[in-house]
C-alpha positions as CSV (number, residue, x, y, z in Angstrom):
1,D,17.3,4.8,-2.3
2,E,18.3,4.4,1.2
3,S,15.4,7.3,2.0
4,V,12.5,5.3,0.7
5,K,14.3,1.7,3.0
6,I,13.8,4.4,6.4
7,L,10.3,5.2,5.3
8,L,9.5,1.2,5.3
9,S,12.0,0.2,8.3
10,T,9.8,3.2,10.1
11,I,6.1,2.1,8.7
12,A,6.7,-1.5,9.0
13,D,8.2,-1.0,12.9
14,A,5.4,1.1,13.8
15,D,3.0,0.4,16.7
16,P,-1.0,0.6,15.3
17,A,-0.7,4.1,17.4
18,T,2.5,5.6,15.2
19,A,1.4,3.9,12.2
20,S,-2.0,5.5,12.2
21,K,-0.2,9.0,12.9
22,L,1.6,8.1,9.7
23,L,-0.5,7.2,7.0
24,A,-2.0,10.6,6.4
25,P,1.3,11.6,5.5
26,L,2.1,9.8,3.6
27,I,-0.7,10.1,1.2
28,P,0.9,13.6,-0.6
29,I,4.2,11.7,-0.8
30,L,2.5,9.0,-2.3
31,E,0.9,11.9,-5.0
32,C,4.5,12.7,-6.2
33,P,5.4,10.9,-9.1
34,R,8.9,9.9,-8.3
35,L,8.1,8.8,-4.8
36,N,5.2,7.1,-6.1
37,E,6.7,4.8,-8.4
38,L,9.5,3.5,-6.2
39,L,7.6,3.1,-3.1
40,G,5.3,0.9,-5.5
41,K,8.2,-1.1,-6.3
42,S,8.9,-1.1,-2.8
43,D,7.5,-4.0,0.5
44,L,5.3,-0.8,1.1
45,V,2.5,-2.2,-1.0
46,S,2.7,-5.3,1.3
47,E,3.4,-3.8,4.4
48,L,0.6,-1.6,4.4
49,L,-2.0,-4.5,3.3
50,K,-1.2,-6.5,6.4
51,R,-2.1,-3.8,8.2
52,L,-5.3,-3.0,6.4
53,L,-6.3,-6.6,6.9
54,S,-5.4,-6.7,11.1
55,L,-7.8,-6.3,13.9
56,D,-5.4,-3.5,15.4
57,H,-6.6,0.2,12.8
58,Q,-9.2,1.6,13.6
59,A,-11.6,2.2,10.6
60,V,-9.9,6.1,9.5
61,D,-6.2,4.4,8.9
62,R,-8.0,1.2,7.1
63,K,-10.1,4.0,4.6
64,N,-5.8,5.9,4.6
65,I,-4.2,2.7,3.8
66,L,-7.2,2.0,0.8
67,R,-6.4,5.9,-0.3
68,C,-2.3,4.9,-0.7
69,V,-3.6,1.9,-1.5
70,Q,-5.5,3.3,-4.8
71,L,-2.7,6.2,-5.3
72,L,0.3,3.6,-5.6
73,Y,-2.3,1.4,-8.4
74,E,-3.7,4.7,-10.3
75,K,-0.2,5.7,-10.9
76,S,1.3,2.3,-11.8
77,R,2.7,1.9,-14.9
78,E,2.1,-1.6,-15.2
79,P,-1.4,-1.5,-13.2
80,K,-2.6,-5.4,-14.0
81,T,1.1,-6.4,-12.7
82,F,0.8,-4.1,-9.7
83,I,-2.9,-5.7,-9.0
84,T,-1.9,-10.0,-9.6
85,T,1.4,-9.1,-8.1
86,H,-0.1,-8.1,-4.5
87,N,-2.8,-10.6,-4.7
88,L,-5.2,-7.1,-4.6
89,M,-8.5,-8.9,-5.8
90,E,-8.5,-11.6,-2.9
91,V,-7.5,-8.5,-0.4
92,L,-10.4,-6.2,-1.7
93,N,-12.8,-8.6,-1.4
94,T,-11.7,-10.0,2.0
95,V,-12.2,-5.6,2.8
96,V,-15.4,-5.6,1.1
97,D,-16.9,-8.8,2.8
98,N,-15.8,-8.5,6.5
99,D,-14.8,-4.3,7.2
100,E,-16.9,-3.8,9.9
101,S,-17.0,-0.5,8.9
102,V,-19.5,0.7,5.9
103,L,-17.3,3.4,4.7
104,V,-13.9,1.2,4.3
105,R,-15.9,-1.3,2.3
106,E,-17.2,1.6,0.1
107,H,-14.5,3.2,-0.4
108,G,-12.9,-0.9,-1.1
109,N,-15.5,-1.8,-3.2
110,E,-14.9,1.3,-5.9
111,L,-11.1,0.2,-5.7
112,L,-11.8,-3.3,-6.5
113,Q,-14.7,-2.0,-9.0
114,A,-11.5,-0.1,-11.0
115,M,-9.5,-2.7,-10.8
116,L,-12.0,-5.1,-12.5
117,V,-12.5,-2.9,-14.9
118,N,-8.8,-2.8,-15.7
119,T,-8.3,-6.1,-15.9
120,V,-10.9,-6.9,-18.5
121,I,-9.5,-4.9,-20.5
C-alpha cells in the first residue's frame, strides 16, 4: 500500500525532533485494526525499535514508541511470532535494564511481563 510506504519513509527519514511530532499522532492510527495490521507487517516495528534504543530521543518519545509497539503487539494475529520476529524480549530487557527514565522502564517492564505470559502459553 502506497500510503503505508509514505508513512514509513517519513518516519524513517525524520530527525529526532520531527519524529517526536509524529509519534503521538501515530498512536490513534495504530488503534485502527486495518492500519495496525498493515503497519505491523511493515518495517515500522524495526524503525520504532531502532529509535527506542537511540539516545537521541526524549523519554516522552521513548514512552510513545513503547505505546506504539504495545498496540502493534496487542492487535497482532500472531503475537508469539511478532515477539520473536522483532526480538522484543531482548529489546525490552535492554530498556528495562538501561533506560534512564523510570516511566520508560516501568512501561517497558509492563509490556515485557505481558509478552512473557504470552510466550509461556
